[in-house]
ZADO-22316 format. One line per field, with one value per residue: residue in three letters; chain; residue number from 1; x, y, z of N, C-alpha, C, O, CB in turn. Coordinates in pm, 1 decimal. Glycine has a CB too. Layout:
! ZADO-22316
rest [ALA|...]
kette [A|...]
nr [NUM|...]
n.x [X|...]
n.y [Y|...]
n.z [Z|...]
ca.x [X|...]
ca.y [Y|...]
ca.z [Z|...]
c.x [X|...]
c.y [Y|...]
c.z [Z|...]
o.x [X|...]
o.y [Y|...]
o.z [Z|...]
cb.x [X|...]
cb.y [Y|...]
cb.z [Z|...]
This chain:
! ZADO-22316
rest [MET|LYS|PHE|PHE|LEU|PRO|ALA|ALA|LYS|ASP|ALA|GLU|MET|VAL|GLU|VAL|THR|TYR|ARG|ALA|ILE|LYS|LYS|ASN|ALA|GLU|GLU|SER|THR|GLY|TRP|PRO|ILE|THR|ASP|THR|ARG|TYR|TYR|GLU|ILE|TYR|PHE|ARG|HIS|ASN|GLY|GLN|ASN|LEU|HIS|VAL|ARG|VAL|GLY|ASP|LEU|ASP|PRO|SER|ASN|GLY|GLU|THR|VAL|ILE|ALA|ILE|PHE|LYS|PRO|LYS|ASP|PRO|ASP|ARG|PRO|PHE|LEU|VAL|CYS|THR|PRO|ASN|ARG|GLY|VAL|ALA|THR|GLY|ASP|PRO|ILE|PHE|ALA|SER|ASP|ASP|ALA|LEU|ALA|ILE|VAL|PHE|GLU|PRO|GLU|SER|TRP|LEU|HIS]
kette [A|A|A|A|A|A|A|A|A|A|A|A|A|A|A|A|A|A|A|A|A|A|A|A|A|A|A|A|A|A|A|A|A|A|A|A|A|A|A|A|A|A|A|A|A|A|A|A|A|A|A|A|A|A|A|A|A|A|A|A|A|A|A|A|A|A|A|A|A|A|A|A|A|A|A|A|A|A|A|A|A|A|A|A|A|A|A|A|A|A|A|A|A|A|A|A|A|A|A|A|A|A|A|A|A|A|A|A|A|A|A]
nr [1|2|3|4|5|6|7|8|9|10|11|12|13|14|15|16|17|18|19|20|21|22|23|24|25|26|27|28|29|30|31|32|33|34|35|36|37|38|39|40|41|42|43|44|45|46|47|48|49|50|51|52|53|54|55|56|57|58|59|60|61|62|63|64|65|66|67|68|69|70|71|72|73|74|75|76|77|78|79|80|81|82|83|84|85|86|87|88|89|90|91|92|93|94|95|96|97|98|99|100|101|102|103|104|105|106|107|108|109|110|111]
n.x [-7777.1|-7565.5|-7630.2|-7497.8|-7331.9|-7198.8|-6862.3|-6877.0|-6715.1|-6734.6|-6966.2|-7111.2|-7082.9|-7211.1|-7478.5|-7546.0|-7510.6|-7690.4|-7938.6|-7941.8|-7954.9|-8199.7|-8371.5|-8334.8|-8446.6|-8713.5|-8777.7|-8734.7|-8923.5|-9157.0|-9275.4|-9333.4|-9096.1|-9048.0|-8911.0|-8772.8|-8480.6|-8342.7|-8169.3|-8153.6|-8335.1|-8557.7|-8699.8|-8924.2|-8872.1|-8966.3|-9003.7|-8780.4|-8601.5|-8473.4|-8212.4|-8116.1|-7871.1|-7743.5|-7426.8|-7353.9|-7334.4|-7575.2|-7803.7|-7920.7|-7780.4|-7515.9|-7387.3|-7274.2|-7495.2|-7618.7|-7821.6|-8148.6|-8487.4|-8827.6|-9132.4|-9388.0|-9646.1|-9777.0|-9828.5|-9647.0|-9334.0|-9026.7|-8727.5|-8422.0|-8103.2|-7820.9|-7488.8|-7532.2|-7801.6|-8004.0|-7835.1|-7594.1|-7678.5|-7966.8|-8276.5|-8397.9|-8379.2|-8663.9|-8811.2|-9001.4|-9313.3|-9392.0|-9174.5|-8964.8|-8833.0|-8540.9|-8439.8|-8196.5|-8038.6|-8242.5|-8151.9|-7908.0|-7942.2|-8117.1|-8135.8]
n.y [1626.7|1514.2|1282.1|952.5|634.1|393.4|301.4|322.3|442.8|638.8|867.8|734.9|464.3|471.7|527.2|304.6|93.4|165.5|150.8|-122.0|-237.9|-135.4|-256.4|-524.6|-516.6|-461.6|-691.5|-897.7|-843.7|-796.2|-553.1|-234.8|31.3|358.6|657.5|820.5|898.9|781.8|892.2|845.6|678.3|686.0|477.6|256.1|-66.5|-369.0|-243.4|-83.6|217.9|285.4|374.3|420.1|471.6|552.2|429.8|392.0|142.9|-114.8|-162.5|-412.5|-618.4|-546.9|-478.7|-259.8|-4.8|19.7|115.9|266.6|207.2|289.4|136.3|202.5|169.3|306.1|163.3|-35.8|-158.8|30.9|-47.3|-173.9|-199.3|-400.7|-542.0|-830.1|-844.6|-779.5|-655.5|-802.7|-1060.8|-1232.9|-1100.0|-760.0|-581.9|-533.6|-235.0|-17.3|101.5|357.6|515.6|792.0|968.5|1079.5|1242.8|1228.2|1522.3|1643.5|1764.4|1649.2|1395.4|1384.4|1317.8]
n.z [3213.5|2961.6|2697.3|2712.2|2679.2|2892.1|2838.7|2560.2|2274.5|2061.4|1896.0|1692.0|1762.8|2009.6|1934.8|1767.5|1948.4|2154.1|2018.6|1956.7|2213.2|2296.8|2108.1|2180.6|2438.2|2375.3|2227.4|2416.0|2613.5|2474.4|2460.5|2322.2|2326.2|2458.4|2300.4|2467.8|2650.5|2935.7|3223.7|3500.8|3765.6|4044.9|4283.9|4466.6|4601.9|4731.0|4981.7|5002.3|4929.4|4618.4|4388.0|4061.8|3819.5|3498.9|3421.6|3683.6|3949.9|3960.2|4225.0|4267.8|4133.5|4117.3|3881.7|3615.9|3516.2|3200.6|3032.1|3059.5|3015.5|2920.8|2872.3|2624.3|2720.1|3001.9|3234.5|3251.6|3385.4|3441.0|3261.4|3340.3|3217.2|3229.8|3181.2|3199.1|3223.2|3005.2|2817.9|2703.1|2765.8|2902.5|3050.4|3090.8|3406.7|3603.0|3711.4|3922.0|3785.6|3841.4|3894.3|3985.2|3731.1|3563.3|3277.9|3009.5|2875.2|2628.0|2382.9|2352.5|2256.6|2045.6|1711.5]
ca.x [-7667.4|-7560.4|-7646.6|-7379.4|-7337.9|-7070.1|-6763.9|-6887.4|-6605.5|-6768.0|-7109.7|-7171.3|-7088.7|-7314.3|-7610.0|-7566.5|-7522.7|-7815.9|-8050.5|-7939.9|-8003.7|-8343.4|-8437.7|-8331.1|-8544.9|-8846.2|-8798.0|-8740.4|-9044.5|-9272.3|-9333.0|-9269.8|-9023.9|-9051.0|-8784.9|-8708.9|-8357.6|-8339.8|-8039.8|-8164.3|-8468.3|-8572.3|-8820.6|-8929.1|-8881.8|-8965.9|-8992.4|-8654.6|-8584.0|-8359.9|-8170.9|-8038.6|-7820.9|-7656.1|-7286.0|-7332.6|-7365.0|-7712.8|-7804.7|-7969.7|-7686.1|-7379.0|-7330.4|-7289.9|-7618.0|-7585.1|-7934.5|-8278.3|-8594.7|-8966.7|-9227.1|-9489.7|-9758.5|-9733.1|-9845.9|-9535.4|-9221.1|-8903.0|-8636.4|-8283.0|-8017.5|-7681.1|-7428.3|-7592.8|-7946.9|-8062.7|-7740.5|-7531.9|-7760.4|-8075.1|-8380.3|-8373.1|-8430.9|-8785.1|-8820.4|-9136.9|-9369.9|-9415.5|-9046.7|-8928.8|-8734.5|-8463.6|-8398.0|-8079.6|-8073.0|-8293.6|-8071.1|-7787.6|-7971.9|-8204.6|-8056.2]
ca.y [1538.3|1480.0|1139.6|869.0|493.8|354.1|228.2|348.4|533.6|751.6|891.1|630.5|342.3|494.9|514.6|166.0|11.1|200.2|95.9|-267.9|-269.6|-104.6|-362.1|-644.0|-497.8|-476.3|-832.1|-985.7|-817.0|-785.4|-420.4|-122.2|120.8|500.2|712.6|899.2|838.6|806.1|896.1|781.8|663.8|664.0|397.2|167.3|-208.3|-447.0|-154.6|-8.7|323.5|253.4|474.9|357.8|574.8|503.1|443.5|348.2|2.3|-144.4|-217.2|-550.3|-720.0|-496.3|-452.1|-123.6|23.7|63.5|192.9|257.4|227.1|287.5|95.5|301.6|149.7|362.9|68.8|-131.4|-109.8|73.6|-158.3|-138.5|-292.8|-416.4|-638.0|-963.1|-831.8|-698.3|-608.4|-917.0|-1179.2|-1216.2|-998.7|-642.2|-577.4|-452.6|-137.9|34.3|179.5|495.1|571.1|929.4|950.7|1193.7|1213.8|1296.0|1646.1|1601.3|1810.1|1566.7|1265.3|1392.6|1321.3]
ca.z [3178.2|2819.5|2673.3|2692.6|2719.1|2949.8|2757.6|2416.4|2241.2|1974.7|1879.1|1608.7|1843.0|2110.9|1870.8|1724.1|2068.6|2221.6|1941.3|1970.6|2347.4|2296.0|2031.4|2264.1|2545.7|2314.8|2189.7|2533.0|2690.5|2387.3|2482.2|2253.1|2417.2|2420.8|2249.5|2573.8|2702.3|3079.7|3291.2|3631.4|3823.8|4188.5|4301.0|4582.8|4571.3|4855.6|5096.9|5001.4|4831.1|4531.9|4290.6|3954.4|3727.8|3392.2|3454.5|3821.9|3974.0|3996.9|4361.0|4276.2|4086.0|4125.3|3749.3|3564.8|3442.0|3065.0|2977.7|3127.0|2918.7|2968.1|2770.1|2588.3|2811.7|3129.8|3344.4|3249.1|3465.4|3377.3|3233.9|3367.6|3143.6|3270.7|3087.6|3201.5|3234.6|2900.2|2716.2|2636.0|2793.1|2998.9|3037.8|3174.4|3543.3|3609.6|3819.6|3938.7|3675.4|3885.2|3939.5|3950.3|3624.9|3515.2|3141.0|2955.2|2805.2|2496.1|2269.9|2340.8|2197.3|1929.2|1588.2]
c.x [-7678.0|-7563.1|-7512.2|-7416.6|-7202.5|-6988.8|-6777.3|-6791.3|-6644.7|-6918.9|-7177.2|-7186.1|-7198.2|-7452.0|-7640.3|-7590.2|-7655.1|-7935.6|-8057.4|-7993.0|-8154.0|-8421.1|-8443.5|-8434.3|-8686.7|-8876.1|-8812.3|-8867.3|-9170.9|-9340.6|-9261.0|-9211.8|-9034.3|-8914.6|-8709.5|-8587.8|-8338.9|-8199.4|-8045.3|-8309.8|-8455.6|-8703.1|-8811.2|-8944.9|-8867.4|-8940.2|-8865.4|-8659.9|-8459.5|-8336.9|-8082.0|-7999.2|-7729.3|-7510.7|-7252.3|-7364.4|-7510.8|-7714.8|-7849.7|-7869.1|-7540.9|-7311.9|-7355.3|-7419.6|-7577.4|-7696.0|-8058.7|-8384.9|-8729.7|-9054.3|-9330.5|-9613.8|-9715.7|-9749.3|-9736.4|-9418.0|-9108.5|-8815.8|-8493.6|-8195.2|-7873.5|-7620.2|-7496.3|-7742.9|-7994.7|-7967.2|-7682.7|-7615.6|-7875.6|-8175.1|-8345.0|-8428.6|-8554.9|-8778.2|-8963.0|-9184.6|-9390.1|-9288.9|-9036.3|-8813.2|-8670.8|-8413.1|-8265.3|-8126.7|-8117.8|-8208.5|-7944.7|-7814.6|-8068.3|-8120.1|-8147.0]
c.y [1506.7|1327.9|1070.4|724.5|459.4|269.9|249.1|461.1|655.0|757.0|781.8|500.5|354.7|469.1|371.2|76.4|37.2|137.9|-56.3|-310.0|-245.7|-214.1|-491.2|-635.0|-514.9|-622.2|-922.3|-965.6|-821.3|-649.9|-316.1|-24.8|264.4|542.4|793.6|824.9|880.4|796.9|823.5|772.3|639.5|588.1|315.4|24.1|-285.4|-359.2|-72.6|101.4|292.1|365.3|404.7|466.8|509.6|533.1|401.2|199.5|-13.4|-207.8|-362.5|-654.3|-672.1|-469.0|-307.2|-110.8|83.6|150.9|168.6|290.9|229.7|242.0|205.0|289.4|198.8|269.2|-37.7|-73.3|-53.2|-49.7|-109.4|-243.7|-284.5|-520.8|-775.3|-961.9|-732.4|-647.2|-728.5|-1044.1|-1141.2|-1106.9|-878.5|-661.6|-488.2|-361.6|-83.6|115.6|325.7|561.2|718.7|917.6|1083.0|1156.1|1282.8|1424.9|1610.0|1644.8|1727.2|1431.3|1269.8|1408.8|1341.6]
c.z [3029.6|2803.1|2650.9|2722.5|2777.8|2850.8|2607.3|2380.1|2158.0|1952.3|1797.0|1686.3|1950.4|2050.4|1831.6|1845.2|2139.0|2149.3|1952.3|2108.0|2355.3|2223.7|2112.6|2376.7|2492.4|2282.2|2312.0|2614.9|2605.3|2396.9|2397.6|2356.6|2366.6|2366.4|2354.9|2628.5|2848.1|3136.9|3425.5|3674.4|3973.8|4207.5|4428.9|4535.2|4701.2|4978.1|5103.9|4896.3|4750.6|4430.9|4189.1|3856.0|3624.3|3430.9|3596.0|3833.9|4015.4|4135.9|4368.5|4229.1|4082.7|3991.4|3708.8|3486.5|3307.6|3007.2|3063.2|3023.2|2988.3|2852.9|2743.5|2675.2|2949.8|3248.9|3348.4|3328.4|3378.7|3360.5|3251.9|3302.7|3193.0|3177.4|3082.9|3222.5|3129.3|2793.9|2641.9|2650.9|2884.7|2966.2|3125.3|3315.4|3541.3|3731.8|3819.7|3818.8|3712.0|3940.2|3902.1|3852.1|3585.3|3376.3|3109.3|2888.4|2664.2|2378.4|2251.5|2278.2|2081.9|1804.4|1469.6]
o.x [-7785.9|-7506.1|-7424.9|-7520.0|-7100.0|-7041.7|-6694.6|-6787.3|-6593.1|-6990.7|-7288.7|-7289.2|-7269.4|-7532.9|-7749.3|-7680.5|-7724.3|-8023.3|-8166.4|-8067.9|-8227.2|-8524.7|-8545.8|-8501.7|-8770.7|-8986.7|-8894.1|-8914.6|-9279.7|-9451.8|-9138.1|-9271.8|-9029.8|-8815.2|-8594.4|-8592.0|-8321.7|-8121.8|-7953.7|-8395.7|-8358.3|-8806.4|-8705.4|-9019.9|-8768.8|-8864.1|-8844.1|-8715.1|-8351.6|-8428.0|-7984.9|-8083.6|-7648.1|-7476.4|-7135.8|-7415.0|-7562.8|-7635.6|-7819.6|-7870.5|-7451.8|-7192.5|-7445.4|-7450.8|-7509.5|-7667.4|-8072.2|-8374.1|-8744.9|-9051.3|-9356.8|-9680.3|-9626.4|-9689.8|-9733.8|-9404.2|-9096.7|-8828.4|-8450.3|-8210.0|-7813.0|-7693.6|-7516.0|-7804.5|-8022.3|-8011.9|-7720.2|-7622.4|-7880.4|-8160.8|-8271.1|-8514.0|-8551.6|-8743.8|-9036.6|-9107.1|-9404.2|-9296.5|-9091.4|-8708.0|-8738.3|-8351.4|-8227.4|-8243.0|-8040.3|-8193.9|-7880.9|-7720.2|-8098.8|-8041.7|-8099.8]
o.y [1476.3|1254.6|1121.8|696.8|493.2|178.6|197.3|563.7|764.2|662.6|740.4|433.9|258.1|396.9|321.2|-7.3|-56.4|79.3|-113.3|-407.2|-325.8|-259.4|-559.6|-733.3|-576.4|-670.5|-1014.2|-1059.4|-847.0|-633.0|-309.6|-1.9|288.7|471.9|831.3|703.7|998.3|707.2|749.1|846.8|581.6|628.5|306.2|-4.3|-269.7|-396.7|0.5|82.3|274.0|439.5|338.2|545.7|423.2|645.5|376.9|138.0|64.6|-298.1|-430.1|-767.2|-749.7|-439.3|-241.1|-194.3|186.2|250.0|65.7|390.7|179.4|302.8|289.1|389.5|139.3|292.9|-120.6|48.7|-84.6|-145.8|-14.7|-362.9|-177.4|-583.1|-830.8|-1067.4|-616.4|-599.8|-752.9|-1125.4|-1030.1|-1032.5|-892.3|-747.1|-379.1|-405.6|-104.3|189.2|409.8|652.0|763.6|863.1|1185.5|1051.1|1381.2|1435.2|1552.1|1569.1|1734.0|1358.0|1165.2|1503.1|1347.4]
o.z [2978.7|2883.9|2581.0|2783.4|2718.5|2787.4|2532.2|2448.1|2181.6|1985.5|1829.0|1677.3|1977.9|2108.6|1859.5|1843.9|2179.1|2212.7|1956.7|2118.1|2413.5|2272.3|2113.3|2407.4|2558.1|2306.4|2311.3|2679.1|2656.9|2346.9|2401.0|2461.7|2246.0|2384.1|2333.1|2650.0|2879.0|3103.7|3460.3|3627.2|4022.3|4153.9|4491.3|4441.7|4773.2|5067.3|5200.6|4787.9|4807.2|4394.2|4225.3|3813.4|3657.3|3467.8|3627.1|3740.1|4095.2|4162.7|4466.9|4278.2|4048.4|3987.1|3760.6|3401.6|3302.4|2940.0|3129.4|2951.9|3099.6|2745.9|2829.3|2701.6|3010.2|3354.0|3439.4|3337.5|3260.3|3436.3|3186.1|3329.3|3197.5|3100.7|2974.8|3238.0|3159.7|2689.4|2527.2|2558.7|2937.6|2869.2|3222.7|3339.0|3484.4|3841.6|3723.3|3757.8|3623.3|4023.0|3801.6|3885.4|3575.1|3358.2|3172.8|2849.1|2588.0|2282.5|2146.5|2248.8|2024.5|1793.4|1356.1]
cb.x [-7669.4|-7433.4|-7737.5|-7260.9|-7374.5|-7091.9|-6774.8|-7034.2|-6501.6|-6693.4|-7132.8|-7087.1|-6950.7|-7305.5|-7617.7|-7444.7|-7405.9|-7832.3|-8038.4|-7796.7|-7929.9|-8369.5|-8364.4|-8190.4|-8528.8|-8856.9|-8681.8|-8619.3|-9033.5|-9370.3|-9326.0|-9372.1|-8874.6|-9090.8|-8811.8|-8809.1|-8234.0|-8429.9|-7995.0|-8083.0|-8546.5|-8570.8|-8842.7|-9044.9|-8773.9|-8860.1|-9003.1|-8534.9|-8574.0|-8383.1|-8096.0|-8119.9|-7744.7|-7692.6|-7243.6|-7420.0|-7271.8|-7779.5|-7893.6|-8094.6|-7726.1|-7296.8|-7390.0|-7170.3|-7713.3|-7560.4|-7962.1|-8286.8|-8592.3|-9012.0|-9296.4|-9527.9|-9803.5|-9808.7|-9981.0|-9492.1|-9166.8|-8829.9|-8658.1|-8255.0|-8023.3|-7668.2|-7285.0|-7529.9|-7989.1|-8128.6|-7626.4|-7391.8|-7675.3|-8017.9|-8518.7|-8435.2|-8322.2|-8912.0|-8714.4|-9144.1|-9501.6|-9524.5|-8928.8|-8889.7|-8798.9|-8344.1|-8506.3|-8002.2|-7951.7|-8431.0|-8034.0|-7725.4|-8025.6|-8305.1|-7974.0]
cb.y [1408.0|1540.2|1117.0|916.2|399.3|275.7|82.7|384.9|458.8|740.9|1025.4|607.1|314.0|639.6|603.6|115.3|38.2|353.7|136.7|-322.2|-185.1|32.3|-386.2|-664.1|-358.6|-391.0|-880.9|-962.6|-682.8|-893.8|-382.0|-49.1|78.1|588.7|799.8|929.6|880.5|708.0|1041.1|858.6|547.9|800.3|304.8|206.4|-251.9|-557.0|-233.3|-102.6|463.5|119.5|595.9|243.8|687.4|569.0|583.8|430.9|-56.0|-237.9|-134.3|-563.9|-765.2|-592.2|-547.9|-84.7|121.4|-57.9|154.2|354.4|117.4|428.5|-33.7|287.0|-1.4|488.3|2.1|-163.7|-222.1|184.6|-215.2|-128.1|-264.0|-459.4|-656.9|-1044.7|-786.0|-584.9|-523.3|-940.5|-1292.3|-1188.9|-1056.4|-517.4|-523.8|-542.5|-22.2|119.0|119.7|497.6|492.3|1016.9|885.7|1230.5|1258.1|1204.3|1745.9|1654.3|1955.6|1547.2|1175.5|1509.6|1192.1]
cb.z [3264.1|2752.6|2553.5|2783.2|2598.2|3080.6|2786.5|2375.7|2169.1|1839.4|1813.3|1482.9|1908.9|2167.1|1748.0|1642.4|2164.2|2229.4|1794.5|1949.8|2453.9|2229.1|1897.7|2322.3|2610.2|2187.9|2103.2|2620.9|2757.6|2419.4|2631.1|2160.0|2430.4|2542.3|2128.3|2687.5|2616.3|3150.6|3311.6|3735.9|3755.7|4270.2|4179.6|4678.7|4467.5|4848.2|5218.7|4974.7|4898.6|4459.1|4359.4|3883.2|3805.8|3253.8|3434.1|3920.7|4082.0|3892.2|4447.6|4195.9|3948.5|4200.2|3644.1|3476.4|3522.2|2974.0|2828.7|3252.4|2812.2|3021.4|2811.3|2442.0|2816.3|3156.8|3333.6|3101.7|3552.5|3460.9|3090.3|3521.6|2992.5|3423.8|3123.5|3308.2|3378.7|2960.6|2780.8|2691.8|2856.8|3130.6|3076.8|3110.4|3645.6|3614.7|3803.3|4062.8|3632.0|3990.9|3878.9|4078.6|3503.4|3613.5|3041.1|2854.0|2802.2|2476.8|2288.4|2476.0|2299.9|1942.8|1571.0]
C-alpha cells in the first residue's frame, strides 16, 4: 500500500501533517518514534483479536485511524492516532508491543 493520510489533499500537506502527529506522539509519551510508516497492525487486547488500519475506524473508539507509530524501544506499545487520541487532542491509543505490523511501501514514503 502506498503511503497516505486520510483527508490530506496533497503530498506536502501529508508530510507536514504526518510529522506534526509524530512529534505530538513523541512529546505526549516521551518516547522517540521510529521512521517506519505503518499501514496496519494485528494484535490481542483483553483476550480479543484486533485489527487497526490507517483510514479505517478504530475498534476501541470508532474514530478514523490517521497514523500508527512504533517507539524505537521495542518493548513499548504501538501508538494508534485518531482525531481525538493523538492527532488534535489527547494521547495516542496504546496497542500491543508485539503486534503483527504491515508497513506502507517504503518507496512511497522515503523522501
